[in-house]
N, CA, C and O atoms as a GROMACS GRO file, in nm:
protein
  576
    1MET      N    1   0.084  -0.117   0.000
    1MET     CA    2   0.000   0.000   0.000
    1MET      C    3   0.089   0.123   0.000
    1MET      O    4   0.187   0.129   0.074
    2LYS      N    5   0.056   0.220  -0.081
    2LYS     CA    6   0.129   0.346  -0.085
    2LYS      C    7   0.044   0.455  -0.021
    2LYS      O    8  -0.077   0.463  -0.042
    3ILE      N    9   0.110   0.539   0.058
    3ILE     CA   10   0.042   0.650   0.125
    3ILE      C   11   0.118   0.778   0.089
    3ILE      O   12   0.239   0.786   0.106
    4LYS      N   13   0.045   0.877   0.041
    4LYS     CA   14   0.107   1.006   0.009
    4LYS      C   15   0.148   1.073   0.139
    4LYS      O   16   0.074   1.072   0.238
    5VAL      N   17   0.269   1.132   0.138
    5VAL     CA   18   0.322   1.195   0.260
    5VAL      C   19   0.400   1.320   0.223
    5VAL      O   20   0.471   1.325   0.123
    6ILE      N   21   0.384   1.422   0.306
    6ILE     CA   22   0.469   1.541   0.300
    6ILE      C   23   0.551   1.540   0.428
    6ILE      O   24   0.496   1.532   0.538
    7ASN      N   25   0.683   1.547   0.413
    7ASN     CA   26   0.773   1.545   0.528
    7ASN      C   27   0.835   1.683   0.544
    7ASN      O   28   0.928   1.719   0.472
    8LYS      N   29   0.784   1.760   0.640
    8LYS     CA   30   0.839   1.892   0.671
    8LYS      C   31   0.931   1.885   0.793
    8LYS      O   32   0.972   1.988   0.847
    9SER      N   33   0.962   1.764   0.836
    9SER     CA   34   1.050   1.749   0.952
    9SER      C   35   1.196   1.749   0.909
    9SER      O   36   1.227   1.752   0.790
   10LYS      N   37   1.282   1.746   1.008
   10LYS     CA   38   1.427   1.738   0.984
   10LYS      C   39   1.473   1.592   0.979
   10LYS      O   40   1.593   1.566   0.974
   11HIS      N   41   1.379   1.499   0.980
   11HIS     CA   42   1.411   1.358   0.997
   11HIS      C   43   1.362   1.275   0.878
   11HIS      O   44   1.278   1.320   0.800
   12GLU      N   45   1.415   1.154   0.867
   12GLU     CA   46   1.372   1.062   0.762
   12GLU      C   47   1.228   1.019   0.788
   12GLU      O   48   1.177   1.032   0.899
   13LEU      N   49   1.164   0.968   0.685
   13LEU     CA   50   1.028   0.915   0.700
   13LEU      C   51   1.029   0.795   0.796
   13LEU      O   52   1.129   0.724   0.804
   14PRO      N   53   0.919   0.774   0.868
   14PRO     CA   54   0.909   0.656   0.954
   14PRO      C   55   0.924   0.528   0.873
   14PRO      O   56   0.881   0.522   0.757
   15THR      N   57   0.984   0.427   0.933
   15THR     CA   58   1.001   0.296   0.868
   15THR      C   59   0.965   0.188   0.968
   15THR      O   60   0.956   0.212   1.088
   16TYR      N   61   0.943   0.068   0.916
   16TYR     CA   62   0.920  -0.049   1.001
   16TYR      C   63   1.056  -0.101   1.045
   16TYR      O   64   1.145  -0.121   0.962
   17ALA      N   65   1.074  -0.124   1.174
   17ALA     CA   66   1.202  -0.167   1.227
   17ALA      C   67   1.235  -0.312   1.190
   17ALA      O   68   1.352  -0.348   1.176
   18THR      N   69   1.130  -0.394   1.174
   18THR     CA   70   1.151  -0.534   1.136
   18THR      C   71   1.047  -0.574   1.032
   18THR      O   72   0.949  -0.502   1.011
   19GLY      N   73   1.068  -0.687   0.969
   19GLY     CA   74   0.976  -0.735   0.868
   19GLY      C   75   0.838  -0.769   0.922
   19GLY      O   76   0.740  -0.768   0.846
   20GLY      N   77   0.828  -0.798   1.050
   20GLY     CA   78   0.700  -0.832   1.110
   20GLY      C   79   0.636  -0.720   1.189
   20GLY      O   80   0.532  -0.739   1.252
   21ALA      N   81   0.697  -0.603   1.187
   21ALA     CA   82   0.646  -0.490   1.268
   21ALA      C   83   0.513  -0.438   1.212
   21ALA      O   84   0.496  -0.427   1.091
   22ALA      N   85   0.421  -0.405   1.302
   22ALA     CA   86   0.292  -0.346   1.263
   22ALA      C   87   0.299  -0.194   1.263
   22ALA      O   88   0.225  -0.128   1.189
   23GLY      N   89   0.387  -0.138   1.346
   23GLY     CA   90   0.393   0.007   1.360
   23GLY      C   91   0.526   0.065   1.318
   23GLY      O   92   0.629  -0.002   1.318
   24MET      N   93   0.520   0.192   1.281
   24MET     CA   94   0.640   0.271   1.245
   24MET      C   95   0.658   0.376   1.353
   24MET      O   96   0.562   0.439   1.396
   25ASP      N   97   0.782   0.396   1.397
   25ASP     CA   98   0.807   0.496   1.501
   25ASP      C   99   0.797   0.637   1.446
   25ASP      O  100   0.848   0.668   1.338
   26LEU      N  101   0.729   0.724   1.523
   26LEU     CA  102   0.719   0.866   1.491
   26LEU      C  103   0.820   0.942   1.575
   26LEU      O  104   0.836   0.915   1.694
   27ARG      N  105   0.887   1.038   1.513
   27ARG     CA  106   0.990   1.116   1.583
   27ARG      C  107   0.941   1.257   1.613
   27ARG      O  108   0.865   1.317   1.537
   28ALA      N  109   0.985   1.308   1.727
   28ALA     CA  110   0.956   1.447   1.764
   28ALA      C  111   1.027   1.540   1.667
   28ALA      O  112   1.145   1.519   1.637
   29ASN      N  113   0.958   1.640   1.619
   29ASN     CA  114   1.017   1.742   1.533
   29ASN      C  115   1.002   1.876   1.605
   29ASN      O  116   0.909   1.952   1.581
   30ILE      N  117   1.098   1.902   1.695
   30ILE     CA  118   1.090   2.020   1.781
   30ILE      C  119   1.221   2.099   1.772
   30ILE      O  120   1.326   2.044   1.740
   31ASP      N  121   1.211   2.228   1.800
   31ASP     CA  122   1.328   2.316   1.790
   31ASP      C  123   1.418   2.313   1.913
   31ASP      O  124   1.537   2.343   1.905
   32ALA      N  125   1.360   2.276   2.027
   32ALA     CA  126   1.437   2.274   2.152
   32ALA      C  127   1.385   2.158   2.238
   32ALA      O  128   1.270   2.117   2.222
   33PRO      N  129   1.469   2.106   2.328
   33PRO     CA  130   1.421   1.999   2.417
   33PRO      C  131   1.298   2.044   2.494
   33PRO      O  132   1.284   2.161   2.528
   34LEU      N  133   1.209   1.949   2.519
   34LEU     CA  134   1.083   1.977   2.587
   34LEU      C  135   1.079   1.894   2.715
   34LEU      O  136   1.089   1.771   2.709
   35VAL      N  137   1.066   1.959   2.828
   35VAL     CA  138   1.062   1.886   2.956
   35VAL      C  139   0.915   1.863   2.993
   35VAL      O  140   0.836   1.956   3.005
   36LEU      N  141   0.883   1.736   3.010
   36LEU     CA  142   0.749   1.696   3.048
   36LEU      C  143   0.752   1.654   3.195
   36LEU      O  144   0.808   1.550   3.230
   37LYS      N  145   0.690   1.736   3.281
   37LYS     CA  146   0.689   1.709   3.424
   37LYS      C  147   0.591   1.597   3.457
   37LYS      O  148   0.508   1.560   3.374
   38SER      N  149   0.599   1.546   3.576
   38SER     CA  150   0.510   1.440   3.622
   38SER      C  151   0.364   1.483   3.606
   38SER      O  152   0.325   1.593   3.645
   39LEU      N  153   0.284   1.395   3.547
   39LEU     CA  154   0.141   1.413   3.522
   39LEU      C  155   0.109   1.527   3.424
   39LEU      O  156  -0.007   1.566   3.411
   40GLU      N  157   0.209   1.579   3.357
   40GLU     CA  158   0.188   1.684   3.258
   40GLU      C  159   0.168   1.619   3.121
   40GLU      O  160   0.220   1.510   3.094
   41ARG      N  161   0.094   1.687   3.035
   41ARG     CA  162   0.074   1.640   2.898
   41ARG      C  163   0.116   1.749   2.801
   41ARG      O  164   0.119   1.868   2.835
   42THR      N  165   0.150   1.707   2.680
   42THR     CA  166   0.191   1.802   2.578
   42THR      C  167   0.160   1.747   2.440
   42THR      O  168   0.136   1.627   2.424
   43LEU      N  169   0.160   1.834   2.342
   43LEU     CA  170   0.138   1.797   2.203
   43LEU      C  171   0.271   1.805   2.132
   43LEU      O  172   0.333   1.911   2.127
   44VAL      N  173   0.317   1.693   2.075
   44VAL     CA  174   0.448   1.686   2.012
   44VAL      C  175   0.431   1.680   1.860
   44VAL      O  176   0.365   1.590   1.807
   45ALA      N  177   0.489   1.776   1.792
   45ALA     CA  178   0.483   1.780   1.645
   45ALA      C  179   0.574   1.674   1.584
   45ALA      O  180   0.676   1.638   1.641
   46THR      N  181   0.534   1.624   1.465
   46THR     CA  182   0.616   1.528   1.392
   46THR      C  183   0.665   1.583   1.258
   46THR      O  184   0.761   1.531   1.201
   47GLY      N  185   0.600   1.688   1.208
   47GLY     CA  186   0.636   1.741   1.077
   47GLY      C  187   0.584   1.658   0.961
   47GLY      O  188   0.620   1.683   0.846
   48LEU      N  189   0.499   1.560   0.989
   48LEU     CA  190   0.445   1.472   0.886
   48LEU      C  191   0.299   1.505   0.856
   48LEU      O  192   0.220   1.534   0.946
   49PHE      N  193   0.265   1.499   0.727
   49PHE     CA  194   0.130   1.521   0.677
   49PHE      C  195   0.101   1.404   0.583
   49PHE      O  196   0.183   1.375   0.495
   50ILE      N  197  -0.014   1.337   0.599
   50ILE     CA  198  -0.040   1.220   0.516
   50ILE      C  199  -0.178   1.228   0.450
   50ILE      O  200  -0.266   1.301   0.495
   51GLU      N  201  -0.192   1.151   0.344
   51GLU     CA  202  -0.320   1.134   0.274
   51GLU      C  203  -0.349   0.985   0.268
   51GLU      O  204  -0.294   0.913   0.185
   52LEU      N  205  -0.437   0.941   0.358
   52LEU     CA  206  -0.473   0.799   0.364
   52LEU      C  207  -0.585   0.768   0.266
   52LEU      O  208  -0.670   0.854   0.239
   53PRO      N  209  -0.586   0.647   0.211
   53PRO     CA  210  -0.700   0.607   0.128
   53PRO      C  211  -0.826   0.595   0.215
   53PRO      O  212  -0.816   0.565   0.334
   54LEU      N  213  -0.943   0.618   0.156
   54LEU     CA  214  -1.067   0.598   0.229
   54LEU      C  215  -1.074   0.454   0.277
   54LEU      O  216  -1.031   0.362   0.208
   55GLY      N  217  -1.128   0.435   0.396
   55GLY     CA  218  -1.138   0.302   0.453
   55GLY      C  219  -1.018   0.266   0.540
   55GLY      O  220  -1.010   0.154   0.592
   56PHE      N  221  -0.923   0.360   0.556
   56PHE     CA  222  -0.805   0.336   0.639
   56PHE      C  223  -0.791   0.447   0.741
   56PHE      O  224  -0.839   0.559   0.720
   57GLU      N  225  -0.726   0.417   0.851
   57GLU     CA  226  -0.692   0.515   0.954
   57GLU      C  227  -0.547   0.492   0.995
   57GLU      O  228  -0.492   0.385   0.973
   58ALA      N  229  -0.487   0.593   1.054
   58ALA     CA  230  -0.356   0.578   1.117
   58ALA      C  231  -0.380   0.584   1.267
   58ALA      O  232  -0.435   0.682   1.318
   59GLN      N  233  -0.339   0.481   1.338
   59GLN     CA  234  -0.354   0.476   1.483
   59GLN      C  235  -0.222   0.518   1.547
   59GLN      O  236  -0.116   0.465   1.512
   60ILE      N  237  -0.228   0.611   1.639
   60ILE     CA  238  -0.110   0.658   1.711
   60ILE      C  239  -0.109   0.590   1.847
   60ILE      O  240  -0.201   0.607   1.927
   61ARG      N  241  -0.003   0.513   1.872
   61ARG     CA  242   0.004   0.430   1.992
   61ARG      C  243   0.132   0.458   2.069
   61ARG      O  244   0.228   0.510   2.013
   62PRO      N  245   0.133   0.423   2.198
   62PRO     CA  246   0.257   0.440   2.277
   62PRO      C  247   0.367   0.347   2.228
   62PRO      O  248   0.340   0.242   2.168
   63ARG      N  249   0.489   0.385   2.254
   63ARG     CA  250   0.603   0.295   2.236
   63ARG      C  251   0.620   0.220   2.367
   63ARG      O  252   0.626   0.282   2.473
   64SER      N  253   0.628   0.089   2.360
   64SER     CA  254   0.629   0.009   2.483
   64SER      C  255   0.749   0.040   2.571
   64SER      O  256   0.736   0.042   2.694
   65GLY      N  257   0.865   0.066   2.513
   65GLY     CA  258   0.984   0.097   2.593
   65GLY      C  259   0.968   0.225   2.671
   65GLY      O  260   1.002   0.230   2.790
   66LEU      N  261   0.917   0.330   2.607
   66LEU     CA  262   0.895   0.457   2.677
   66LEU      C  263   0.791   0.441   2.787
   66LEU      O  264   0.804   0.499   2.895
   67ALA      N  265   0.688   0.364   2.760
   67ALA     CA  266   0.582   0.344   2.858
   67ALA      C  267   0.635   0.268   2.980
   67ALA      O  268   0.612   0.309   3.094
   68PHE      N  269   0.705   0.159   2.956
   68PHE     CA  270   0.754   0.076   3.067
   68PHE      C  271   0.867   0.142   3.144
   68PHE      O  272   0.865   0.147   3.267
   69LYS      N  273   0.966   0.193   3.073
   69LYS     CA  274   1.086   0.247   3.139
   69LYS      C  275   1.067   0.387   3.195
   69LYS      O  276   1.128   0.422   3.296
   70ASN      N  277   0.981   0.468   3.130
   70ASN     CA  278   0.971   0.608   3.168
   70ASN      C  279   0.831   0.657   3.203
   70ASN      O  280   0.815   0.773   3.242
   71GLY      N  281   0.729   0.572   3.189
   71GLY     CA  282   0.593   0.614   3.222
   71GLY      C  283   0.533   0.710   3.122
   71GLY      O  284   0.435   0.779   3.153
   72LEU      N  285   0.589   0.717   3.001
   72LEU     CA  286   0.538   0.806   2.897
   72LEU      C  287   0.442   0.730   2.808
   72LEU      O  288   0.475   0.621   2.761
   73THR      N  289   0.324   0.785   2.784
   73THR     CA  290   0.226   0.717   2.700
   73THR      C  291   0.148   0.816   2.616
   73THR      O  292   0.152   0.937   2.641
   74VAL      N  293   0.077   0.765   2.519
   74VAL     CA  294  -0.011   0.846   2.435
   74VAL      C  295  -0.142   0.859   2.511
   74VAL      O  296  -0.204   0.759   2.545
   75LEU      N  297  -0.182   0.981   2.538
   75LEU     CA  298  -0.297   1.006   2.626
   75LEU      C  299  -0.427   0.952   2.568
   75LEU      O  300  -0.505   0.892   2.642
   76ASN      N  301  -0.454   0.972   2.442
   76ASN     CA  302  -0.579   0.927   2.381
   76ASN      C  303  -0.556   0.797   2.303
   76ASN      O  304  -0.601   0.783   2.189
   77SER      N  305  -0.488   0.705   2.365
   77SER     CA  306  -0.442   0.584   2.296
   77SER      C  307  -0.554   0.487   2.266
   77SER      O  308  -0.632   0.456   2.355
   78PRO      N  309  -0.565   0.438   2.142
   78PRO     CA  310  -0.487   0.490   2.030
   78PRO      C  311  -0.552   0.616   1.974
   78PRO      O  312  -0.675   0.626   1.963
   79GLY      N  313  -0.470   0.711   1.939
   79GLY     CA  314  -0.519   0.829   1.869
   79GLY      C  315  -0.551   0.790   1.726
   79GLY      O  316  -0.487   0.700   1.670
   80THR      N  317  -0.648   0.855   1.666
   80THR     CA  318  -0.689   0.821   1.530
   80THR      C  319  -0.665   0.936   1.436
   80THR      O  320  -0.706   1.049   1.462
   81ILE      N  321  -0.597   0.908   1.325
   81ILE     CA  322  -0.583   1.002   1.214
   81ILE      C  323  -0.678   0.953   1.106
   81ILE      O  324  -0.658   0.846   1.049
   82ASP      N  325  -0.782   1.029   1.078
   82ASP     CA  326  -0.882   0.991   0.978
   82ASP      C  327  -0.830   1.012   0.837
   82ASP      O  328  -0.738   1.091   0.814
   83ALA      N  329  -0.890   0.941   0.742
   83ALA     CA  330  -0.848   0.948   0.602
   83ALA      C  331  -0.866   1.088   0.543
   83ALA      O  332  -0.795   1.124   0.449
   84ASP      N  333  -0.958   1.167   0.595
   84ASP     CA  334  -0.981   1.300   0.538
   84ASP      C  335  -0.906   1.411   0.613
   84ASP      O  336  -0.924   1.528   0.581
   85TYR      N  337  -0.824   1.377   0.713
   85TYR     CA  338  -0.745   1.477   0.786
   85TYR      C  339  -0.618   1.509   0.706
   85TYR      O  340  -0.549   1.418   0.658
   86ARG      N  341  -0.588   1.637   0.691
   86ARG     CA  342  -0.471   1.678   0.614
   86ARG      C  343  -0.372   1.763   0.694
   86ARG      O  344  -0.274   1.812   0.639
   87GLY      N  345  -0.397   1.780   0.823
   87GLY     CA  346  -0.306   1.857   0.907
   87GLY      C  347  -0.186   1.776   0.950
   87GLY      O  348  -0.173   1.658   0.918
   88GLU      N  349  -0.099   1.842   1.024
   88GLU     CA  350   0.021   1.776   1.075
   88GLU      C  351  -0.015   1.668   1.177
   88GLU      O  352  -0.104   1.688   1.260
   89ILE      N  353   0.054   1.556   1.171
   89ILE     CA  354   0.038   1.453   1.272
   89ILE      C  355   0.109   1.499   1.398
   89ILE      O  356   0.229   1.528   1.396
   90LYS      N  357   0.034   1.506   1.507
   90LYS     CA  358   0.090   1.543   1.637
   90LYS      C  359   0.051   1.436   1.737
   90LYS      O  360  -0.051   1.369   1.722
   91VAL      N  361   0.132   1.420   1.838
   91VAL     CA  362   0.114   1.315   1.937
   91VAL      C  363   0.087   1.377   2.074
   91VAL      O  364   0.164   1.462   2.120
   92ILE      N  365  -0.022   1.335   2.139
   92ILE     CA  366  -0.051   1.382   2.275
   92ILE      C  367   0.019   1.287   2.372
   92ILE      O  368  -0.023   1.172   2.388
   93LEU      N  369   0.126   1.335   2.435
   93LEU     CA  370   0.200   1.254   2.531
   93LEU      C  371   0.168   1.299   2.673
   93LEU      O  372   0.145   1.417   2.698
   94VAL      N  373   0.168   1.202   2.765
   94VAL     CA  374   0.149   1.231   2.906
   94VAL      C  375   0.257   1.156   2.983
   94VAL      O  376   0.291   1.042   2.950
   95ASN      N  377   0.310   1.221   3.086
   95ASN     CA  378   0.411   1.161   3.172
   95ASN      C  379   0.342   1.110   3.298
   95ASN      O  380   0.302   1.189   3.384
   96LEU      N  381   0.329   0.978   3.310
   96LEU     CA  382   0.262   0.919   3.425
   96LEU      C  383   0.359   0.880   3.536
   96LEU      O  384   0.319   0.824   3.637
   97SER      N  385   0.487   0.911   3.516
   97SER     CA  386   0.586   0.879   3.619
   97SER      C  387   0.596   0.994   3.719
   97SER      O  388   0.532   1.098   3.702
   98LYS      N  389   0.678   0.974   3.822
   98LYS     CA  390   0.700   1.081   3.920
   98LYS      C  391   0.817   1.170   3.880
   98LYS      O  392   0.842   1.273   3.944
   99ASP      N  393   0.890   1.131   3.776
   99ASP     CA  394   1.010   1.204   3.732
   99ASP      C  395   0.984   1.284   3.605
   99ASP      O  396   0.903   1.245   3.522
  100ASP      N  397   1.055   1.396   3.592
  100ASP     CA  398   1.050   1.472   3.468
  100ASP      C  399   1.109   1.389   3.354
  100ASP      O  400   1.197   1.305   3.377
  101PHE      N  401   1.061   1.412   3.233
  101PHE     CA  402   1.116   1.344   3.116
  101PHE      C  403   1.144   1.448   3.009
  101PHE      O  404   1.059   1.531   2.978
  102THR      N  405   1.264   1.444   2.952
  102THR     CA  406   1.302   1.539   2.848
  102THR      C  407   1.288   1.475   2.712
  102THR      O  408   1.346   1.370   2.685
  103ILE      N  409   1.210   1.540   2.626
  103ILE     CA  410   1.192   1.495   2.487
  103ILE      C  411   1.286   1.577   2.402
  103ILE      O  412   1.282   1.700   2.404
  104ASN      N  413   1.370   1.510   2.326
  104ASN     CA  414   1.464   1.577   2.238
  104ASN      C  415   1.420   1.566   2.092
  104ASN      O  416   1.346   1.474   2.056
  105ASP      N  417   1.466   1.659   2.010
  105ASP     CA  418   1.436   1.654   1.867
  105ASP      C  419   1.483   1.520   1.810
  105ASP      O  420   1.594   1.476   1.839
  106GLY      N  421   1.400   1.457   1.730
  106GLY     CA  422   1.434   1.330   1.668
  106GLY      C  423   1.404   1.208   1.752
  106GLY      O  424   1.418   1.095   1.704
  107GLU      N  425   1.364   1.228   1.878
  107GLU     CA  426   1.334   1.115   1.965
  107GLU      C  427   1.209   1.044   1.916
  107GLU      O  428   1.111   1.107   1.876
  108ARG      N  429   1.213   0.911   1.922
  108ARG     CA  430   1.097   0.831   1.885
  108ARG      C  431   0.996   0.837   1.999
  108ARG      O  432   1.022   0.785   2.107
  109VAL      N  433   0.882   0.900   1.976
  109VAL     CA  434   0.787   0.928   2.084
  109VAL      C  435   0.660   0.843   2.078
  109VAL      O  436   0.589   0.833   2.178
  110ALA      N  437   0.630   0.783   1.964
  110ALA     CA  438   0.508   0.702   1.950
  110ALA      C  439   0.525   0.614   1.828
  110ALA      O  440   0.623   0.624   1.754
  111GLN      N  441   0.427   0.527   1.807
  111GLN     CA  442   0.428   0.449   1.685
  111GLN      C  443   0.296   0.467   1.612
  111GLN      O  444   0.193   0.496   1.674
  112MET      N  445   0.300   0.449   1.481
  112MET     CA  446   0.183   0.467   1.397
  112MET      C  447   0.154   0.336   1.325
  112MET      O  448   0.241   0.277   1.261
  113VAL      N  449   0.030   0.291   1.337
  113VAL     CA  450  -0.016   0.169   1.271
  113VAL      C  451  -0.124   0.209   1.170
  113VAL      O  452  -0.219   0.279   1.205
  114ILE      N  453  -0.111   0.164   1.046
  114ILE     CA  454  -0.212   0.188   0.944
  114ILE      C  455  -0.310   0.071   0.949
  114ILE      O  456  -0.268  -0.044   0.939
  115ALA      N  457  -0.440   0.100   0.964
  115ALA     CA  458  -0.539  -0.005   0.981
  115ALA      C  459  -0.661   0.020   0.894
  115ALA      O  460  -0.705   0.134   0.877
  116LYS      N  461  -0.715  -0.088   0.838
  116LYS     CA  462  -0.839  -0.082   0.762
  116LYS      C  463  -0.955  -0.074   0.860
  116LYS      O  464  -0.949  -0.131   0.969
  117HIS      N  465  -1.060  -0.004   0.822
  117HIS     CA  466  -1.178   0.003   0.908
  117HIS      C  467  -1.303   0.011   0.821
  117HIS      O  468  -1.297   0.036   0.701
  118GLU      N  469  -1.414  -0.011   0.885
  118GLU     CA  470  -1.544   0.000   0.820
  118GLU      C  471  -1.622   0.113   0.885
  118GLU      O  472  -1.596   0.149   1.000
  119GLN      N  473  -1.717   0.168   0.812
  119GLN     CA  474  -1.812   0.260   0.872
  119GLN      C  475  -1.942   0.185   0.893
  119GLN      O  476  -1.994   0.123   0.801
  120ALA      N  477  -1.994   0.192   1.013
  120ALA     CA  478  -2.116   0.118   1.049
  120ALA      C  479  -2.240   0.194   1.007
  120ALA      O  480  -2.242   0.317   0.999
  121GLU      N  481  -2.343   0.118   0.982
  121GLU     CA  482  -2.476   0.176   0.956
  121GLU      C  483  -2.569   0.119   1.062
  121GLU      O  484  -2.579  -0.003   1.076
  122TRP      N  485  -2.636   0.206   1.137
  122TRP     CA  486  -2.723   0.159   1.245
  122TRP      C  487  -2.847   0.090   1.189
  122TRP      O  488  -2.903   0.133   1.088
  123GLU      N  489  -2.889  -0.017   1.256
  123GLU     CA  490  -3.012  -0.089   1.225
  123GLU      C  491  -3.094  -0.095   1.353
  123GLU      O  492  -3.076  -0.187   1.434
  124PRO      N  493  -3.184   0.002   1.374
  124PRO     CA  494  -3.263   0.002   1.497
  124PRO      C  495  -3.351  -0.123   1.507
  124PRO      O  496  -3.420  -0.161   1.413
  125VAL      N  497  -3.346  -0.188   1.625
  125VAL     CA  498  -3.428  -0.306   1.654
  125VAL      C  499  -3.482  -0.293   1.795
  125VAL      O  500  -3.441  -0.204   1.870
  126GLN      N  501  -3.574  -0.382   1.833
  126GLN     CA  502  -3.630  -0.383   1.967
  126GLN      C  503  -3.563  -0.488   2.056
  126GLN      O  504  -3.565  -0.476   2.179
  127VAL      N  505  -3.504  -0.592   1.995
  127VAL     CA  506  -3.444  -0.702   2.070
  127VAL      C  507  -3.314  -0.742   2.001
  127VAL      O  508  -3.307  -0.747   1.878
  128LEU      N  509  -3.211  -0.772   2.081
  128LEU     CA  510  -3.085  -0.822   2.029
  128LEU      C  511  -3.079  -0.973   2.045
  128LEU      O  512  -3.140  -1.027   2.138
  129GLU      N  513  -3.007  -1.042   1.956
  129GLU     CA  514  -2.991  -1.187   1.968
  129GLU      C  515  -2.920  -1.219   2.099
  129GLU      O  516  -2.831  -1.145   2.142
  130GLU      N  517  -2.959  -1.328   2.162
  130GLU     CA  518  -2.896  -1.371   2.287
  130GLU      C  519  -2.758  -1.427   2.257
  130GLU      O  520  -2.731  -1.476   2.147
  131SER      N  521  -2.669  -1.418   2.357
  131SER     CA  522  -2.535  -1.475   2.345
  131SER      C  523  -2.502  -1.545   2.476
  131SER      O  524  -2.570  -1.525   2.577
  132THR      N  525  -2.398  -1.626   2.475
  132THR     CA  526  -2.355  -1.696   2.596
  132THR      C  527  -2.317  -1.596   2.704
  132THR      O  528  -2.349  -1.616   2.822
  133ARG      N  529  -2.249  -1.488   2.666
  133ARG     CA  530  -2.203  -1.388   2.763
  133ARG      C  531  -2.316  -1.302   2.814
  133ARG      O  532  -2.319  -1.265   2.932
  134GLY      N  533  -2.409  -1.270   2.728
  134GLY     CA  534  -2.520  -1.185   2.769
  134GLY      C  535  -2.474  -1.046   2.808
  134GLY      O  536  -2.397  -0.984   2.735
  135GLU      N  537  -2.522  -0.995   2.922
  135GLU     CA  538  -2.489  -0.859   2.966
  135GLU      C  539  -2.367  -0.853   3.055
  135GLU      O  540  -2.334  -0.747   3.107
  136GLY      N  541  -2.298  -0.965   3.074
  136GLY     CA  542  -2.182  -0.967   3.162
  136GLY      C  543  -2.069  -0.881   3.107
  136GLY      O  544  -2.036  -0.889   2.988
  137GLY      N  545  -2.010  -0.801   3.192
  137GLY     CA  546  -1.900  -0.714   3.154
  137GLY      C  547  -1.817  -0.678   3.276
  137GLY      O  548  -1.849  -0.719   3.387
  138PHE      N  549  -1.713  -0.601   3.256
  138PHE     CA  550  -1.630  -0.549   3.365
  138PHE      C  551  -1.583  -0.658   3.461
  138PHE      O  552  -1.605  -0.650   3.582
  139GLY      N  553  -1.519  -0.761   3.404
  139GLY     CA  554  -1.463  -0.868   3.486
  139GLY      C  555  -1.553  -0.988   3.502
  139GLY      O  556  -1.521  -1.078   3.579
  140SER      N  557  -1.666  -0.991   3.433
  140SER     CA  558  -1.760  -1.100   3.451
  140SER      C  559  -1.711  -1.234   3.398
  140SER      O  560  -1.767  -1.338   3.432
  141THR      N  561  -1.606  -1.234   3.317
  141THR     CA  562  -1.555  -1.360   3.263
  141THR      C  563  -1.450  -1.424   3.353
  141THR      O  564  -1.393  -1.527   3.318
  142GLY      N  565  -1.423  -1.365   3.467
  142GLY     CA  566  -1.332  -1.425   3.565
  142GLY      C  567  -1.196  -1.357   3.569
  142GLY      O  568  -1.166  -1.268   3.490
  143LYS      N  569  -1.114  -1.402   3.666
  143LYS     CA  570  -0.982  -1.344   3.688
  143LYS      C  571  -0.875  -1.410   3.604
  143LYS      O  572  -0.779  -1.343   3.568
  144LYS      N  573  -0.887  -1.537   3.571
  144LYS     CA  574  -0.781  -1.610   3.502
  144LYS      C  575  -0.813  -1.630   3.357
  144LYS      O  576  -0.734  -1.690   3.285
   0.00000   0.00000   0.00000
């Protein structure tokens, strides 16, 4: 699949790190280091603009290493870039650790996954088909 992209950043285009990778790392495109204090959130520019085909979205997800080692995550995870959005891709990061975290230019701050999706059409009914699970939710299937 080919996706049109404008790269206004100082960095190379995102790539897949391995042949089996689902996501491409997004890099911060900032003029100066950005200090993210504990429980603070910020919007990090990437300098990337994309044109997705209809029926696809770009999902912005946390990088597992940053999340585990530093408590940094994508606040609206996964963030969604719609096919008709033409603005710059930006990442909402939040620092859930007790320590400050410094984001430097070029740092890999999130990953982007391109995913196919459908648009639903509502079908109003009075009764839903029964299922084994029924109305059980919020832990109703057990602990293990």
